Steps between C-alpha positions, in 0.01 A plus 500: 500500500681367201867379483619804300497770778737799454599820660602838372653795684666830448693698748704800387638435154464127401211271439523142611284189471505137549335182635285480819442187699220507775395230736316607810717757671807386297616717215796493264612755246727363221691758303403554140557810289618840607596818324858605580511868496741662729310638801650796679471553872266530674290285277747218492456410879128405496544311171785292650303447818200364306716266300659363826155464660358302207807274496480417865121490570355170600159599666250781473229636722224765445360707780251762384682720240848365593694236316780339707769280320681262729821315442706242698404473870196715421726812477323789312660555162243775401190688609267649256175714558247523225439864386175576317550764238 
């Protein structure tokens, strides 16, 4: 992997992207750019949840189709399941 890793995400209304740092099971998401459209309920809750998860995640783990993001003290910050469309 090269040193210019990035992530991109969209939940609800806004798109966000930024830098990504990987090292073994360690992971860090740095904020980058995001659109700033007002996001009405109920779309605002998962968007805020993702932003918080990215800001607090320190480690990651994949088990089958499941991605688990972990923060301080290995507390789960998010749990995602791959969906094949």
